[in-house]
N, C-alpha and C positions, 0 to 999 in steps of 0.2 A: 538383369531385372527379370523376374518371373512373369510369365504370360499365361492366362487361363481364360477359358470361355465358360460362362455359366451354362448349365444344362438348359435353362429357360431361353437363353439367347440362341443356343443351338436349335431349340424347338421353334423359335421364331423363324429362323432361316429355313428349316425344313417345311414348316407350314406355308411359307411364301413360295418355296420351290414347287410344292404340290399344286398350289393355286396356279402358278405359271405353266406347269405341265398340263394342267387341265385346259388351258387356253391354247397352247401350241406345243406340239411334241418337242421335247428336249430343251425347251426354254427354261424349265426349272433347273436342269443340269447347268445351263449357262449361268443362271443366277447364282447357284452354289459355287461355281468357279470364280465368279466375281467376288463373292463373299470371302472365299479362301484367299484370294489375292489381297483383299483388304486386311485380313488377319495377318498376312505376312508383312505387309507394309507397317501395320501397327506394331508388330513385334520388333521391327528393325528401327522404327523412328516414331515412337509415341509422342515425343515432344513437339513434333510438327503439326499435330492435330489441332483443329480449331476448338476453342472452348464453346460449350453449348450455351447459347445466349438465353434460351428459354428456361434454363435451370438456375435457380437462385439460392441453392442450399450450400452447406458447408464443405461439400466434397469437390474434388477436382474432376469434373465430368467433361469429357471431350467427345467429338464426333468426327466420323469420316464418311462423307457422302459417297455412295457407290456410283460407279459409272454405268450409264445406260438404264439403271433401275431407280425408281423413286424411294430408295431406302438409305438409311444411315446406320452405321455401326456405332453404338453408344458405348463409351469406354470410361471406366473409373480408373484414374491414375493415382496410385499410392506410391510412397517412397521406394518400396521394394517390389511392387507388383503392378501389373496392368491387367485389368479385368474387363472383358467384354460382357456387358450386362444386358444388351439387347441388339437385335437387328430389327430396326423399327421403320415402318413406312413413314415417310416424311409428312404425310397429310392426314393420317388417321391416328386416333387415340394418343394425343400428345402426353408424354410423361407417364404412360401406363406402367413403366418399368421402375418407377421411383422406389417401390418397396424392395427391389433387388439390391439396392445400394448398401443395405445392412447397416 
């Protein structure tokens, strides 16, 4: 199964990492490491991800909550592809990424 990360999702992660680095030196680097680990887990076992309860549309949208940080990796699961559509804060701007589902 193919795996890809939308540029917008990569931007989400970088934006959050910059914010964390502004708060504490190297915390942004730690955040990106956790995001990278999440990407690896998604690649190896996307079927184990939880369905996103707040999404009611026609797509198979799942999430993986990050450890230590209040973020979730939002994933669109298709028959031949898994697409990371967002790295989203769990308490801000819900469903802002909907237009990324295509």
